[in-house]
N, C-alpha and C positions, 0 to 999 in steps of 0.2 A: 506494500499499498505505500502510494507518496501521500507526504506529509502537507503540507498547506505552504510551509515556508519553503519546500521545495518547488511546487505548483506554482506559487508565485515566484519564485527568480525564475522561470522556464516561462513562465505569459513576460514578466517584463523585459528576457531577451529578445523575444519574438517582438514586441513594441520596437524594441530599440533595430532589433533585424529590416521591419517592415519599414520603416519611418527611414532608416537607412537608404534601403531598394526603393523608395520614392524619391530621393535625393538625387541618386544613382542615375533613375531613367531622367530627369531632367538633364541633366550632367550631361548621357547619353546624345539626348535632342540637341544640346547646343554643339557636340562636339559634332554631331554628323550634318546639321544644318550647315555649320561653319564649310564639313567637306565639302558638301554640295555646290553652296554659295561659291567659295574659291575655285572650283573647280568648275563650274560655269562662267566663273568671269576670266578667269585665264584662257576657257577655250574663245569668250568672247574676243579678247587682246591678240588670238593667232591667225596667223595667215590660212586658213583654213577653207575649204570649198563650202559651199552654199547650204551642202549635203548635212555638213556636219552641224553647222549651228541650226537649219531647220529641226535636227533631230534631237538637240540640247534642249530647245525651244517645247519642248512635246515632253524632255524626259524629265526636265530639271521640276519644272512645277509637279508634274505627276511623282515624281520622288520626295519633295517638298510635302505633299499632302499626306503621301505613304506615312512616310517618317513623322508626322505629328499626329495622326489619327493612332498611329500603333506606341508611341508614348503618352496620349494619353489613357489605353486601353489599359498602360502598364499601371499607372498610375492610379487610377481606379480598381485598377483588380488589388495591389497593394496596399490600398485605402481600407478598401474591404474587410483582407487581412486584418489590418491594423485595426480595427473599426470591432473588428470582433475577439479579439483581445485583448481591447479596452474596456468591452463589456466583462469579460472575465475578470479584469482585475479586479474593475466595482465590484462584479460579485464576490471576491475573495477576502478583498476588504470592508465587506456588508453596507459601501457607498461612502465610503471614506471618500475613494475618487470617483467624483461622477461618470458617470456614463455617457459616454460621445452624444453630442446633439448637434445635428445638422441645420446649418452652415457652420457653427461659430468652430466646433471641434477640426472640421476640416478648410479651415482660412488659407493655409498654406497649399495646399492640393487646388485649390479654386484659381486661387493668382496666378500659378502653375501653367493649368489649365487654358487660362484667358489670355496668357501668354505664349503659348504655344499656336492658340487657335489665331493669334494676331498675325504672328511673323508667320504661320506657316502662308496665312491666306494671304498676307501682301508679299512673301517671299514668290507664292507661283504667281498671283498674280503679277509681279518687276518680271522674271523670266519667262511668260507667255509673251513679254512686249517685242 
């Protein structure tokens, strides 16, 4: 039988794990968008054929949208896992730690999602020009 202290240690370690995964997902978004943007701008400065730039004008916006949607999905999945462990923590402590409440408990993630939607949309629009 697992005692309450060990269960609490496990729950809090999972809370930290999923919070770290959310932040790592956002960092991955920044890295991928930077790579897509840099690659597109590099192609634009090269003396390429019109076919290459035409292909890039289709591929870059599609990649921006795909990466944005994928990272939003990762954030939501990790947030839902975090949410469950936070409820478990609250139950273990008898309500001393409040249960998560939307949107207050997800402010950071909501800001990340808004940034991702905005930058993905603007990037896709710019690359399609």
